[in-house]
N, C-alpha and C positions, 0 to 999 in steps of 0.2 A: 337562595335559587336565583337563576338567571331568568330573564323574561322569556316567555314562551314563544313569542313572535316579535316582529319588529313593532307591531302596534302595542304589544304588551297584553296583559290579561285584563286591564281595567275596562269597564264599560264606560262609554261616553255619556254626557249628561242626558242626551235624548233617550238612549237605551236604558239607562238607569231609571228615569222617570216612567217610561213606558212599561218596563217590566216590573217595577215595583207596584204599579197599579193593579197588577195581576194577583197580588198576594195580600198577606196581612203582615203588620209590623209587629216584631217581637223584640223585647230587650232582655239581655242576660247579664248577670254580674261577672266579675272576673273569676277565672278557673272553673268555668261550667262546661261540661261536656254537652255540645250541641248534637253531634250525631256520633254513634259508636261503630266501629268496625264490625260488620256482620249484620247490622240492623236492616230491617226492611227498607228499601229505597222508595219514598214517596213524595219528596219535595225537593225543590231547587232553592238555594240560598244566595242572596245578594247582601254583602256586608255594606250597611249604610255608615256605620260609625264603629271604631274600635279595631282590634286586631285578634286574629286567631292563629293557632298552629294546627297543622294537619300532620298526623302522625299515626304510625303502627306500633303495636306493643305485643310482647308475648305474655305468657301466663304468669311470668314472675315479675312483671311490672317493667322490664327493660324496654325501652322505646327508641325509635328512630323517628326523627322529625324530618318530614318530606318537604315542607314549605311553611312559611309564614305568610299571612295575607291581611290586607287592610282595606279601607274604604274604596269602593268601586270594584273590588274583586268579588269573585263568586265561587261557590263550590256546590256539589251535588249534581252536575250535569249527567253523571251516570244513572240518574233517574230514568233516562230514556229507555234503557234496556231491561228495567224492572229487576235487576239483580240486586244482592245485598251490597251495603256499603263497603268500600274497598279500604277505607282509613277512618280513623276517628278525627273529630275536630273539636278543639277546646279553646274557650276564650282566653286571651292573655291580659285582658282588661275589660272593663265594662263595655258592652257591644250591642248594637242594634241591628237587626236584619229585616229584610223583606222575604217572607217565606212563601214560595210560589208552589201550589200543588202541581203534581205531574201533568195533568191534562191541560192546565192553563199555560204550562211552559210548552208543551207540544204545539198548542194553538198559536202561541206567540212565535215560535220558529217557522211555522207555515206562513205566516203573514209578515216576516221580517226577514227576508232572504240574506240581507248584509250581516245581520247578527248570526245567521245560521253558518255562514262562511267563516266568519270570525270564530265561532265555536269550533268548526272542523280544524282551523288553523291552530287554535289553542290545544286541542287534543294531540295534534301532530307534535307540537312543541313539547308537550308533556311526555309523549312517547320518546322523543329524542333525548329529553332530560333524563328519563328513567334508563335509557340505554347507557348514557354517560355515567350515571351513577353506579349501575351494575358493573360497568367497566372499572370505575374507580375502586369499588370494593374488591373486585377480583385481582386487579393488577397493581394497585398502589398501596404502599404501606400507610400507616396512620398519618405520619408527616406529610405524605404526598397528598392525602385526602384533605388535610387541614389547608394546605397551601391552595389547592384547587378551589376549595370553598371560599377562602378569603378573596381570590381573585375574581371569582364569579359573582360575589355579592357587592364588591367594591364599586363605588361611583366616583366619577371625576368631579373634584370639588376645586376649581381654580387651579388646574394643573396637578392636583394631589389626588392620590387614590385613597378614599375614606370609606370605611365600613360604617355607614350610618346607622344601622341597626345596633342597638346597645345590647350586645350578646353576652351572656355570662359564659364562663368556661364550661359549665354543664349543658348549656344551650348548643354550643359547638360540638361537644361530646356526643350529644343526641343526634346531631345532623350527620356526623361522619362514622358513627358505630364504634366509639372508643370510650375509655374511662376519663373521668374528669382529671384524675391524676396524671394521665398520659398527656392530655391537653396542656396542663400546667407546665409540664416539663418541656413541651415543644414550644410554648409561648416564651418561656424563659430563654430558650436557645435562639428564637427568632428575634427577640429584643436585644440579646447580646451580640447577635451578629449584624445588628443595624438594619434588619429587613423591616421591622415594624416597631411602632411605638404605641403605647396605650395611655390614654388620658381620659379619666371619668368614663371607662368602658367604650370609649370611641377609639377605634383602631385606624391608624394611619399606615398605609404601605409605602415605605420609602424606596424599595427596590424588589423586583420580583423574587420571591423565595425559590430556591432551586427545587426541582421536582423530587429529587431524592436527597436524604440528609446523610 
């Protein structure tokens, strides 16, 4: 996923310290569900250490990964409307969180207008990203969705476009709504065409993949 705003989704050190003091610190092992889609919304979470994935799934266990997040990121801001969780969150590695009850989070927003503005900007960014994802699912084939994802998450590393996240083919399949077998075929074609190379799960983009295969 791309950054929601120019500032990004991360809290700065002052915000991280101030907000963390409002809650309690909890630690969870790898592959632990922190919140489940449909749960009652009662807390806001700040990631202090580790990484998580945010995803939705159907009754048969098929899932779509909406985002991955790391230290300084946060989730659960929809606690403000009191509705149920709109997605599930699971740890990808041992992780530590500051868990802030709903009322303390509300009080913090009232006394920290700069963060309140940032939160609104983040929600706008998420809305834009959601619109883009819906458009991608509706109008692009699987290849086009893979190409779009790679370009969105790549970072510039000394003039080269690198996907720094060590994603498995199943990770990518979950993000674009496809099977792992389909992703495997697409990656073979992209490597053969000289568009990407893969070394130790690190993807380098040598030239922009075409929008359609």
